[in-house]
N, C-alpha and C positions, 0 to 999 in steps of 0.2 A: 238627099232625097228628102223631099217633104212627104208627109203622110198622106196628103192629096193624091202624089204620085203613086204611092204605095197602093192606094185603093183601088186603081186601076191595071195594075201589073199582075201577069199571070204567068206561069210557065207553059210553054209550049214545047217541051220535050217530047219527042215521038213517043206513043203509046201512052201519055199522060191525059186523064181525062179528070184528074182532081187536081189541078195545078193552081187552084186558086181557094183561098187567099194564102199568099206567102208569107211564110214566118219570117221574123225581122231578129236577126242576132246583131245587134248593136256593139259596137265598140267605142264610137264617139259619137256624141249627139250635143248640138250646141242650138241655143234659142236666139234667132235674130228677129227683133220686133219690127214690125211692118205696119203701115197704115190699115185700118180696118174697112174694107169695101164692102159695105151690106147688100149691095145691088150684085155683085159677083158671088159673094157666099149665098146669097138665096137663090141665086141661079143654078149654083153648083149642089145644092142639098138634095133635090130630087135624084140626081145622079148618083149620089154617094151611097155606098154600102154602109150603112152606120154601125152594123155590128162589128164587121170588118176593121172599122176605125176603133172602136173600143176595144178590141183583142189588140190591136197594134199598140195602144196605149199602154197595156198592161205589159207587153214584152218592152218598154221603152222607161218604164218607170224605174228600174234599177239604175238606169244609167242619165236620168234627167228629172231632177227635182221639182221644175218649174211645170208641170203637167197639171192643167186644172182638172176638176172633177167634171164630168159630164153626165146627165141623166142616163138610166138605162134604156130609155127610148125617147125619141124626139117627140115633143108635144104635137098633139092632134091637130091644134089650131093651125092656122096660116102662120108660119114664122116670119114671113116677110111683111106682115101688116105693120106699115109704117107709123100707123097711130098707136101701136101697143109699145110703150117702152119697157114692158116686162120682158120683151125679149132681147133687150141690149145686153144683159149680163152673158147669156146663152150665146148670142152671136160672138160676142166678143171672144169666149171661150172656144167657140169652133173656130173661129178664125185663127186663134192662138195654135191649136192643136195640127190644123190643116195646112197653115201657110207658115208659121213661125219657128216649129220644131224641124231640125234637119239632121237626119243621119249621115253624119260626114264619112265615116269608116265603118266598115261591118259587112253582113251579108243577108241576103233574102235566101229562103229556103222552101224548095218546092216540098209540098207536105206530102206528095205522092211518091217521089222518086229520091228525095233527099238531096237532090242537085242543089249546089251552093251557087248563087249568083253574087259575086263580091259588089260591094258598095266602095268606091274609092273617090275621094274629094267630092263627096255627094252626088256621084253619079253612079246608079247601078248598070251593071254590065250584063245584059239579058241576051247577049251573042251565043248562040248554040254551038256546041262542036259538031263537026262533021258528020259524026255517028249518031247524033241527036235529032237531026231533021228529018 
């Protein structure tokens, strides 16, 4: 599971109104490098909950040594300005954490109910039990 995926997932257990963001309990994390796609990344950034991404990175640090540091806040200027080469390191680091870091085994945990959603072979199982619908 990529951290990009994690940023959009939430618990929909019946009665839950605080099922986002899910906590990550990693067991196995791998880094698989991929080419940087600046256009894709700059289109995703406005839809991203950056604070949730930062919290997810903290939860993974003990299982992955290759996590780059990100600023506490995204810069206010346009990050997709093609003429600004100062954004290149930030875009590279954002791409690495969103696209290249994969949680292979572990669990996602609802912060409201404690319900655990297993992650197996990189796929989070968000299917609810009959009594949770």
